[in-house]
TIDOPA-651576 format. One line per 3 residues: their letters; for each residue x, y, z of N, C-alpha, C, O, CB. Coordinates in steps of 0.02 Angstrom, whole numbers, padded with zeros to 5 digits. Atoms other than C-alpha are relative to their C-alpha. Glycine has a CB too. Example, Ala and Ser with C-alpha at 12.3 -4.5 7.8 and 13.67 -1.06 7.14 Angstrom:
2
as	00045 -00059 00000 00615 -00225 00390 00045 00060 00000 00097 00059 00033 -00050 00001 00062  -00042 -00059 -00003 00684 -00053 00357 -00039 00055 00037 -00014 00110 00045 00020 00023 -00071 .
***
This chain:
203
mwl	00053 -00002 00035 01017 -00312 00513 -00071 -00001 00035 -00067 -00001 00097 00007 -00050 -00042  00097 -00003 -00023 00799 -00310 00551 00035 -00031 00069 00036 -00005 00125 -00083 -00069 -00057  00048 00052 -00066 00812 -00454 00664 00042 -00005 00081 00023 -00023 00136 -00005 -00104 -00034 .
deg	-00011 00002 -00045 00969 -00423 00748 -00027 00043 00033 -00020 00043 00094 00043 -00007 00003  -00001 -00112 -00037 00912 -00227 00789 -00086 -00033 00043 -00100 -00011 00098 -00023 00118 -00113  00060 -00008 -00057 00728 -00293 00863 00003 -00061 00022 -00052 -00088 00021 -00079 00020 -00022 .
iaa	-00010 00017 -00057 00798 -00416 00970 00019 00022 00062 00004 00007 00120 00022 -00029 -00008  -00015 -00006 -00060 00890 -00327 01055 -00056 00066 00012 -00048 00102 00061 00084 00010 00012  00039 -00065 -00049 00754 -00186 01080 -00059 -00050 00029 -00088 -00033 00081 -00041 00084 -00055 .
qme	00052 00035 -00042 00625 -00332 01117 00035 -00001 00099 00014 00006 00156 -00007 -00097 -00044  -00054 00024 -00085 00775 -00370 01261 -00004 00087 00065 00017 00095 00122 00136 -00015 -00040  -00032 -00033 -00072 00752 -00187 01335 -00081 00001 00045 -00083 00031 00099 00045 00105 -00015 .
gmt	00052 00007 -00040 00566 -00222 01399 -00010 -00036 00069 -00059 -00074 00071 -00035 -00020 -00036  00020 -00008 -00095 00550 -00248 01585 -00030 00005 00055 -00043 00059 00080 00006 00022 00023  00049 -00038 -00040 00450 -00275 01714 00048 -00056 00078 00087 -00103 00075 -00115 -00016 -00029 .
rdd	-00021 00030 -00026 00478 -00308 01900 -00009 -00052 00015 -00065 -00068 -00005 00006 00018 00023  00058 00065 -00038 00448 -00487 01992 00065 00009 00074 00126 00005 00074 -00008 -00120 -00062  -00052 -00001 -00091 00518 -00466 02208 -00030 -00071 -00003 -00017 -00105 00047 -00030 00069 00096 .
aid	-00015 00092 -00045 00470 -00655 02209 00081 -00010 -00023 00118 -00045 00012 -00064 -00092 -00048  -00078 00037 -00001 00652 -00668 02125 00037 00024 00003 00054 00064 -00041 00026 -00031 -00041  -00052 -00018 -00043 00790 -00639 02248 00039 -00001 -00040 00048 -00040 -00087 00016 -00034 00054 .
qne	-00057 -00016 00041 00934 -00539 02196 00065 -00043 00033 00122 -00047 00010 00012 00086 00000  -00077 00020 -00020 01050 -00634 02311 -00004 -00087 -00004 00044 -00124 00006 00024 00033 00094  00028 00074 00018 00966 -00812 02276 00052 -00027 -00026 00081 00016 -00059 -00060 -00007 -00050 .
ede	-00046 00045 00044 01099 -00944 02204 -00048 -00087 -00010 -00069 -00136 00021 00090 -00009 00054  00041 00063 00037 01015 -01061 02077 00055 -00092 00045 00090 -00101 00095 00019 00015 -00130  -00034 00055 -00023 01080 -01246 02092 00059 -00034 -00043 00083 -00090 -00036 -00050 -00045 00013 .
sga	-00070 00011 00003 01228 -01226 01986 00066 00046 00065 00126 00034 00074 00010 00023 -00082  -00022 -00036 -00059 01282 -01106 02134 00003 00099 -00047 00038 00140 -00018 00098 -00047 00034  -00005 -00060 00036 01269 -00934 02012 -00038 00013 00048 -00073 -00020 00087 -00015 00012 -00074 .
ggr	00064 -00029 -00053 01184 -00802 02098 -00036 00063 -00032 -00017 00094 -00081 00032 00027 00082  00044 00009 00032 01025 -00729 02089 -00014 00044 -00051 -00069 00043 -00080 -00038 -00007 00032  -00008 -00040 00058 01079 -00595 01962 00018 -00029 -00035 00040 00019 -00068 00031 00046 -00004 .
grg	-00020 00048 00049 01134 -00723 01843 -00072 -00029 -00020 -00080 -00022 -00080 00057 -00057 00029  00056 -00006 00020 00958 -00772 01829 -00063 00022 -00006 -00119 -00003 -00011 -00003 -00019 00002  00069 -00038 00016 00871 -00615 01808 00016 00066 00037 00009 00122 00011 -00076 -00040 00032 .
ggv	00004 -00068 -00039 00909 -00498 01961 -00041 00014 00029 -00016 00023 00084 00003 00049 -00026  00034 -00015 00005 00751 -00454 01993 -00082 00020 -00054 -00134 00051 -00047 00034 00014 00020  00055 -00035 00052 00651 -00443 01831 -00004 -00028 -00054 00042 -00063 -00074 00010 00066 -00021 .
vfq	00005 00056 00019 00577 -00517 01718 00019 00030 -00085 00015 00090 -00099 -00077 -00038 00025  -00005 -00033 00052 00618 -00494 01541 -00084 00003 -00059 -00102 -00050 -00086 00069 -00035 -00030  00037 00012 00060 00456 -00435 01410 00013 00052 -00060 00044 00105 -00066 -00073 00000 00019 .
pea	00001 -00059 00041 00430 -00366 01265 -00023 00054 -00005 00002 00108 -00022 -00010 -00008 -00035  00087 -00019 00010 00240 -00316 01273 00011 00052 00066 -00038 00081 00089 -00076 -00083 00014  00017 -00042 -00039 00320 -00210 01415 00064 00078 -00031 00089 00118 00009 00006 -00042 00085 .
ntd	-00022 -00060 00024 00414 -00071 01304 -00020 00062 00002 00001 00096 -00044 00004 -00004 -00044  00037 -00067 00023 00325 00083 01321 00026 00057 -00077 -00002 00085 -00124 00011 00048 00073  -00057 -00032 00051 00468 00164 01218 -00031 -00008 -00058 -00077 00028 -00075 00074 -00034 -00003 .
rlg	00012 00029 00044 00445 00083 01083 -00079 -00005 -00023 -00084 00004 -00084 00032 -00050 00014  00050 00023 -00012 00256 00044 01102 -00008 00070 -00031 -00012 00089 -00089 -00023 -00031 00067  00023 -00085 -00003 00225 00237 01141 00042 00034 -00105 -00001 00065 -00136 00070 00056 00109 .
qlh	-00021 -00017 00049 00353 00282 00952 -00056 -00027 -00035 -00102 00009 -00054 00064 -00016 -00012  00056 00042 00068 00242 00146 00837 -00081 00055 00008 -00104 00090 -00036 -00028 -00123 00033  00062 -00020 -00005 00085 00216 00886 -00011 00071 -00031 -00055 00092 -00069 -00019 -00003 00068 .
eal	-00020 -00081 00047 00165 00409 00846 00010 -00016 -00059 -00008 00036 -00086 00069 00047 00018  -00028 -00012 00042 00227 00355 00686 -00016 -00008 -00052 00000 00018 -00106 00036 -00015 00005  00060 -00003 00028 00079 00268 00638 -00064 00029 -00006 -00107 00010 -00046 -00009 -00032 00006 .
aad	00025 -00014 00032 -00017 00368 00647 00015 00086 -00035 -00031 00126 -00039 -00047 -00022 00029  -00050 -00043 00058 00099 00509 00536 00009 -00018 -00022 00062 00000 -00048 00047 00028 -00006  -00022 00014 00069 00095 00405 00411 00077 -00017 -00004 00088 -00042 -00059 -00016 00062 -00046 .
rlp	-00063 00013 00020 00296 00379 00429 00017 -00049 -00025 00048 -00043 -00078 00035 00004 00035  -00019 00029 00012 00317 00227 00423 00043 -00056 -00077 -00016 -00040 -00083 -00032 00002 00033  -00053 00039 00041 00432 00110 00276 -00055 -00039 00007 -00091 -00049 00057 00081 -00022 00022 .
dla	00030 00074 -00022 00343 -00042 00209 00061 -00049 -00028 00114 -00035 -00057 -00088 -00022 -00042  -00053 00057 -00057 00432 -00200 00256 00058 00007 -00068 00114 00020 -00044 -00040 -00117 00026  -00062 00009 00059 00554 -00204 00071 00055 00075 00032 00117 00070 00031 -00043 00017 -00110 .
tll	-00029 -00039 00007 00601 -00024 00124 00061 -00059 00096 00113 -00091 00102 -00055 00091 -00008  -00022 00014 -00078 00637 -00078 00338 00031 -00072 -00022 00087 -00055 -00040 -00072 -00002 00071  -00051 00022 00038 00715 -00241 00270 00059 -00013 -00019 00098 -00059 -00007 -00003 00010 -00019 .
atr	-00063 00009 00012 00841 -00167 00175 00026 00047 00030 00076 00064 -00001 00019 -00005 -00061  -00025 -00067 -00027 00885 -00021 00278 00057 -00010 00052 00050 -00059 00089 -00060 00039 00035  -00011 00018 -00077 01005 -00013 00417 00027 00029 00042 00033 00087 00023 00027 -00046 00011 .
pns	00048 -00070 -00058 01007 00080 00569 00067 00071 -00030 00047 00127 -00047 00008 -00027 00144  -00038 -00022 00025 01182 00155 00513 -00021 00076 -00033 -00018 00137 -00026 00019 -00049 -00035  00031 -00067 00073 01106 00240 00366 -00020 00066 00011 -00015 00116 -00024 -00071 -00018 -00040 .
llg	00047 -00039 00001 01001 00329 00465 00039 00052 00035 00000 00097 00047 -00065 -00023 00026  -00016 -00029 -00022 01115 00426 00545 00020 00053 -00006 00076 00045 -00029 00015 -00017 00013  00003 -00026 00016 01116 00600 00532 -00051 00033 -00019 -00057 00092 -00001 00024 -00012 -00014 .
dsd	00076 00016 -00005 00953 00592 00487 -00046 00044 00047 -00016 00068 00096 -00008 -00072 00025  00020 -00020 -00046 00834 00669 00576 -00055 -00050 00081 -00107 -00082 00073 -00029 00050 -00042  -00006 00077 -00059 00813 00551 00765 -00063 -00049 00008 -00069 -00104 00034 00011 00026 00089 .
elv	00067 00055 -00014 00616 00514 00734 00017 -00056 -00055 00005 -00116 -00052 -00093 00040 -00018  -00019 00066 00066 00684 00427 00561 00033 -00042 00055 00005 -00096 00052 00066 00024 -00083  -00026 00038 -00020 00783 00346 00678 -00038 -00084 00089 -00028 -00144 00099 00056 00059 00006 .
ldy	00032 00006 -00020 00674 00314 00820 -00071 -00070 -00007 -00081 -00122 00024 00003 00053 -00005  00043 00011 00041 00522 00271 00714 00038 -00074 -00040 00000 -00117 -00060 -00014 00071 -00044  -00041 00060 00011 00674 00129 00656 -00037 -00068 00053 -00076 -00115 00054 00089 00024 00023 .
yaq	-00010 00071 -00072 00692 00027 00818 -00083 00006 00002 -00097 -00046 -00028 00058 00026 00108  00031 00024 -00032 00513 00039 00869 -00050 -00052 -00059 -00101 -00081 -00040 -00026 00055 00044  00040 00026 00034 00451 -00043 00697 00051 -00062 -00014 00030 -00110 -00047 -00029 00044 -00057 .
vwa	-00017 00079 00020 00583 -00184 00689 00006 -00010 00102 00058 -00039 00116 00104 -00018 -00069  00034 00034 -00035 00530 -00217 00863 -00054 -00029 00009 -00062 -00089 00018 00002 00015 00025  00102 00025 00032 00330 -00228 00838 00042 -00079 -00084 00014 -00132 -00100 -00076 00143 -00079 .
fsr	-00001 00031 00051 00419 -00319 00684 00036 -00088 00014 00019 -00138 -00016 00039 00050 -00047  -00014 00045 -00046 00511 -00447 00788 -00071 -00052 00034 -00095 -00109 00031 00037 00045 00053  00083 00062 -00038 00345 -00477 00901 -00029 -00037 -00068 -00043 -00096 -00072 -00096 00064 00042 .
fla	00058 00039 00068 00253 -00503 00711 00035 -00065 00010 00008 -00090 00060 00005 00035 -00105  -00055 00068 00034 00374 -00663 00674 -00039 -00042 00067 -00091 -00072 00056 00121 00011 00002  00026 00051 -00074 00327 -00755 00855 -00066 -00003 00020 -00093 -00055 00040 00031 00023 00071 .
efd	00077 00008 -00022 00153 -00704 00893 -00045 00005 -00072 -00106 00000 -00074 -00025 00070 00061  00076 -00038 00034 00062 -00654 00747 -00019 -00089 -00014 00011 -00142 -00022 00008 00074 -00097  00034 00082 00030 -00066 -00797 00706 -00014 -00068 00026 -00040 -00121 00009 00037 -00025 -00046 .
ngr	-00004 00055 -00056 -00043 -00891 00839 00087 -00036 -00012 00116 -00090 -00007 -00077 -00068 -00017  -00090 00048 00019 00145 -00915 00791 -00002 -00017 -00062 00046 -00055 -00073 00020 -00084 00042  -00049 00010 00073 00152 -00931 00597 00044 00012 -00021 00064 -00024 -00067 -00009 00013 -00042 .
yaq	-00051 00030 00012 00283 -00896 00585 00061 -00003 00067 00122 00005 00060 00020 00032 -00063  -00065 00026 -00073 00390 -00933 00758 00052 -00070 -00023 00113 -00067 -00013 -00057 -00040 00091  -00036 00035 00001 00447 -01092 00706 00040 00008 -00065 00089 -00028 -00073 -00028 -00052 00015 .
rla	-00038 -00014 00049 00510 -01034 00553 00068 00078 00024 00108 00097 -00018 -00064 00015 -00064  -00012 -00046 -00025 00586 -00878 00679 00064 -00058 00028 00122 -00055 00007 -00060 00041 00042  -00046 00040 -00031 00676 -01015 00777 00037 -00033 -00026 00090 -00049 00001 -00018 -00031 00032 .
lll	-00057 00015 00057 00753 -01082 00640 00056 00048 -00031 00117 00047 -00019 -00037 -00018 -00059  -00039 -00062 00001 00819 -00935 00571 00051 00014 00070 00106 00042 00067 -00055 00060 -00008  -00059 -00045 -00066 00900 -00899 00766 00049 -00050 -00004 00109 -00039 -00011 -00028 00012 00100 .
rda	-00053 00062 00007 00971 -01078 00760 00024 -00012 -00032 00064 -00053 -00010 -00006 -00047 00003  -00063 -00014 00038 01071 -01064 00614 00036 00046 -00018 00079 00045 -00062 -00001 -00015 -00040  -00031 -00073 -00040 01122 -00907 00667 00081 -00024 00035 00142 -00029 00026 -00067 00027 00082 .
rhg	-00038 00040 -00062 01190 -00978 00803 00021 -00075 -00013 00002 -00108 00035 -00051 -00002 00067  -00039 00004 00016 01288 -01104 00719 00027 -00006 -00053 00058 -00056 -00070 00006 -00018 00022  -00030 -00018 00048 01333 -01016 00570 -00003 -00028 -00052 00036 -00019 -00099 00044 00005 00010 .
qmk	00063 00036 00072 01214 -01121 00450 -00026 00073 -00029 -00050 00063 -00085 -00095 -00061 00039  00070 -00004 00040 01114 -00991 00395 00040 00047 -00062 -00003 00073 -00097 -00082 00045 00051  -00012 -00033 00072 01229 -00896 00241 00013 -00103 -00055 00020 -00124 -00112 00108 00078 00007 .
arv	-00023 00057 00043 01260 -01075 00201 -00082 -00021 -00014 -00080 -00029 -00075 00059 -00065 00044  00041 -00019 00013 01070 -01090 00192 -00069 00030 -00025 -00125 00007 -00037 00015 -00004 00005  00022 -00025 00052 01021 -00950 00113 00020 -00016 -00074 -00023 -00032 -00115 00008 00055 00012 .
eat	-00050 00017 00055 01148 -00979 -00029 -00022 -00081 -00019 -00037 -00086 -00079 00088 00009 00031  00028 00061 00022 01095 -01157 -00050 -00078 00007 -00035 -00102 -00020 -00085 00000 -00047 00064  00091 -00011 00008 00904 -01096 -00051 00014 00047 -00084 -00023 00035 -00132 -00052 00071 00093 .
lvk	00030 -00039 00068 00939 -00966 -00208 00022 -00025 -00033 00008 -00008 -00091 00006 00064 -00020  -00043 00043 00061 01049 -01089 -00295 -00042 -00055 -00029 -00024 -00082 -00082 00070 -00039 00030  00046 00049 -00004 00910 -01208 -00290 -00065 00033 -00059 -00103 -00001 -00094 -00023 -00009 00089 .
ngl	00047 -00028 00006 00802 -01084 -00352 00015 00045 -00071 -00029 00068 -00108 -00015 00031 00066  -00040 -00042 00073 00912 -00991 -00503 -00004 00073 00027 -00009 00121 -00011 -00051 -00007 -00093  -00005 -00055 00021 00914 -00857 -00420 00067 00015 00054 00091 -00019 00100 -00070 00043 00000 .
pie	-00069 -00039 -00008 01067 -00744 -00384 00012 00012 00073 -00035 00028 00110 00001 00073 -00040  00010 -00009 -00054 01168 -00733 -00223 00044 00082 00028 00100 00104 00012 00019 -00071 00029  00012 -00067 -00003 01159 -00561 -00155 00039 00007 00057 00013 -00014 00108 -00073 00026 00002 .
qes	00004 -00048 -00060 01262 -00476 -00033 00028 00058 -00012 00031 00088 -00066 00030 -00024 00059  00007 -00090 -00029 01305 -00311 00042 00098 00022 -00001 00141 -00019 00017 -00047 00005 00121  -00074 00001 -00009 01491 -00231 00029 00015 -00005 00061 00069 00024 00067 00034 00053 -00025 .
tgl	-00023 -00003 -00058 01512 -00255 00202 00008 -00067 -00019 00063 -00071 00009 -00037 00027 00062  00005 00067 00004 01505 -00453 00152 -00038 -00035 00022 -00039 -00094 00004 00037 -00022 00014  00091 00010 -00049 01336 -00475 00265 -00020 -00023 -00068 00003 -00004 -00122 -00063 00091 00043 .
mnp	00035 00017 00058 01218 -00572 00152 -00058 00036 00009 -00067 00076 00054 -00011 -00070 -00011  00044 -00069 00041 01080 -00479 00080 -00058 -00017 00055 -00072 -00077 00055 -00028 -00007 -00109  00062 -00008 -00068 00936 -00462 00234 -00060 -00003 -00042 -00094 -00049 -00018 00000 00084 00053 .
tav	00032 00028 00036 00809 -00464 00099 -00015 -00076 -00007 -00054 -00118 00016 00020 00021 -00038  -00007 00077 00041 00855 -00611 00003 -00012 -00084 00097 -00036 -00140 00109 00139 00004 -00057  -00014 00064 -00087 00894 -00703 00219 -00125 00025 00028 -00151 -00009 00073 00122 00081 00123 .
frv	00015 00011 -00038 00727 -00653 00260 -00060 -00045 -00046 -00103 -00081 -00019 -00002 00052 00046  00050 00037 00012 00627 -00724 00119 00023 -00071 -00042 -00010 -00089 -00090 -00050 00045 -00036  -00010 00059 -00012 00722 -00893 00114 -00032 -00038 00078 -00047 -00097 00089 00072 -00001 -00009 .
yfa	00029 00054 -00088 00659 -00929 00322 -00067 00056 -00030 -00027 00101 -00041 00058 00018 00128  00044 -00017 -00020 00497 -00834 00296 -00056 00007 -00051 -00110 -00023 -00045 00018 00044 00032  00024 00006 00052 00431 -00792 00144 -00010 00048 -00066 00000 00109 -00060 -00043 -00016 00020 .
anl	-00065 -00013 00074 00463 -00766 -00071 -00055 00074 00017 -00032 00131 00015 -00001 -00066 -00116  00080 -00105 00049 00280 -00598 -00091 00011 00033 00091 -00014 00026 00147 -00181 -00037 -00032  -00013 -00083 -00080 00336 -00458 00059 -00068 00036 -00017 -00086 00070 00031 00094 00090 -00017 .
dvv	00044 -00040 -00009 00180 -00379 -00003 -00058 -00049 00052 -00094 -00025 00095 -00023 00029 -00074  00026 00035 -00047 00099 -00511 00083 00007 -00014 00082 -00034 -00005 00127 00007 -00041 -00023  -00048 -00030 -00060 00207 -00516 00226 -00040 00078 00038 -00067 00095 00090 00089 00025 -00043 .
daq	00003 -00082 -00040 00185 -00326 00234 -00056 00013 00018 -00052 00064 00052 00018 00065 -00042  00095 00022 00008 -00018 -00352 00241 00001 00012 00086 -00009 00059 00125 -00034 -00114 -00039  00001 00029 -00038 00005 -00464 00372 00012 00060 00066 -00025 00075 00113 00042 -00056 -00018 .
fge	-00065 -00049 -00052 00142 -00330 00472 -00047 00043 00037 -00046 00056 00097 00066 00061 -00050  00014 -00100 -00013 00024 -00158 00459 -00046 -00028 00029 -00059 00004 00080 -00020 00074 -00067  00070 00045 -00045 -00129 -00281 00527 00034 00023 00090 00021 00064 00134 00000 -00129 -00022 .
fks	-00035 00029 -00057 -00009 -00345 00661 00042 00105 00046 00053 00119 00105 00082 -00081 -00049  -00011 -00094 -00002 00047 -00133 00689 -00034 00056 00041 -00017 00100 00080 -00020 00029 -00065  00047 -00068 00000 -00117 -00047 00686 00006 -00056 00081 00011 -00018 00129 -00093 00025 -00069 .
qla	00047 00038 -00072 -00157 -00201 00857 00046 00025 00041 00026 00053 00092 -00011 -00096 00012  -00050 -00023 -00071 -00010 -00157 00959 00008 00064 00005 00038 00086 00055 00075 -00025 00003  -00002 -00082 -00013 -00026 00040 00920 -00081 00025 00006 -00106 00078 -00012 00041 00044 -00074 .
aqw	00063 00002 -00030 -00200 00004 00990 -00016 -00002 00075 -00060 00002 00119 -00027 -00050 -00025  -00017 00041 -00122 -00145 -00046 01174 00016 00082 00014 -00016 00097 00065 00125 -00087 00037  -00045 -00044 -00034 -00055 00125 01201 -00039 00045 00044 -00020 00060 00100 00042 00040 -00049 .
esv	00069 -00016 -00035 -00239 00215 01242 00017 -00022 00062 00020 00018 00108 -00070 -00035 -00028  00046 00058 -00067 -00254 00069 01382 00079 00016 00030 00069 00016 00090 -00037 -00118 -00022  -00041 -00008 -00030 -00075 00103 01433 00015 00048 00053 00036 00046 00111 00026 -00003 -00032 .
lqq	-00002 -00053 -00024 -00083 00269 01445 -00058 00031 00073 -00050 00072 00118 -00005 00032 -00062  00044 00001 -00038 -00244 00251 01534 00023 -00035 00079 00001 -00019 00135 -00051 -00033 -00040  -00004 00077 -00078 -00165 00085 01673 00052 00087 00021 00026 00111 00072 00072 -00138 -00018 .
tgq	-00062 -00033 -00064 -00005 00240 01738 -00040 00062 00004 -00022 00106 00043 00101 00018 -00025  00014 -00041 -00044 -00115 00350 01746 00034 00109 -00032 00021 00166 -00012 00045 -00048 00075  -00029 -00042 00044 -00011 00471 01620 -00022 00019 -00077 -00021 -00019 -00125 00056 -00024 -00001 .
rrn	00005 -00009 00069 -00065 00588 01476 00081 00031 -00029 00137 00022 -00005 -00068 00056 -00012  -00069 -00027 00036 00063 00685 01352 00021 00066 00012 00078 00087 00024 -00005 -00001 -00073  -00030 -00066 -00088 00055 00848 01448 00006 -00015 00048 00012 00035 00084 -00040 00055 00034 .
sgr	-00029 -00010 -00082 00095 00781 01615 00059 00027 -00006 00071 00067 00039 00011 -00067 00047  -00085 -00001 -00028 00279 00803 01601 00031 -00053 00000 00088 -00055 -00024 00013 00020 00070  -00045 00031 00028 00312 00635 01613 -00020 -00075 -00031 -00065 -00109 -00005 00051 00000 00047 .
hpr	00052 00025 00054 00272 00518 01481 00014 -00066 00008 00063 -00093 00033 00006 00026 -00080  -00041 00090 -00013 00279 00342 01477 00053 -00039 -00016 00080 -00089 00008 -00027 -00046 -00020  -00070 00049 00051 00418 00321 01321 00055 00012 00032 00109 -00016 00040 00022 00024 -00088 .
kwr	-00082 -00028 -00039 00511 00446 01422 00031 -00025 00064 00075 -00001 00100 -00002 00077 00021  -00039 00016 -00069 00535 00334 01560 00078 -00061 00012 00086 -00114 00043 -00066 -00033 00046  -00083 00038 00001 00743 00283 01524 -00012 -00011 00105 -00027 00023 00154 00101 00085 -00040 .
gqy	-00078 00017 -00055 00830 00184 01665 -00065 -00039 00037 -00044 -00078 00080 00062 00088 00059  00053 00018 -00050 00638 00127 01746 -00022 -00071 -00027 00002 -00100 -00076 -00066 00057 00004  00017 00058 00042 00556 -00022 01714 -00062 00009 00028 -00079 00046 00074 00039 -00075 00006 .
ak	00088 -00030 00009 00369 -00027 01694 -00052 -00060 00052 -00082 -00098 00014 -00033 -00009 -00112  00034 00045 -00044 00274 -00142 01839 -00069 -00019 -00028 -00105 -00057 00003 -00006 00032 00069 .
***
């Protein structure tokens, strides 16, 4: 589902925190690695996804929200690598949008969705809401809940409104890319592009 992949992409962003002792034990006796091992997860530090978002937005390659919600990443396998990278950049941005947009307008609904998913209550809530509103219960051939229906139940029935808000948010995120390039002192033709720092920490 779009949120699964979006959260996974968020966890790719990290910064070093030298104040965290990798060998330090916490109160439970667990080692420091269990507490982060010298890194702090920060979605905004994911320069791979930010750079791809900037590039895809400039090239007008990003689909609308309805298409994004309905897309399964495995359906993109075999297509252009850029389409796959665009997808992950967009779900990274979308998961941030749900948590951050307009001072957390959707944050409580996101927390409810995650809580329901954790306790196995998401399907029941979605089906009960659809039945209450006289709507059909849609499932995919895999038996999973329709991802668009999940979004409509937890966040908003009107996708057009959210799509416009998300478009604004994406533009704001993409605008940060030039600042990232300036801070790192890297340009696209420098041979070491920030988006290609695989396996390294953003500092």
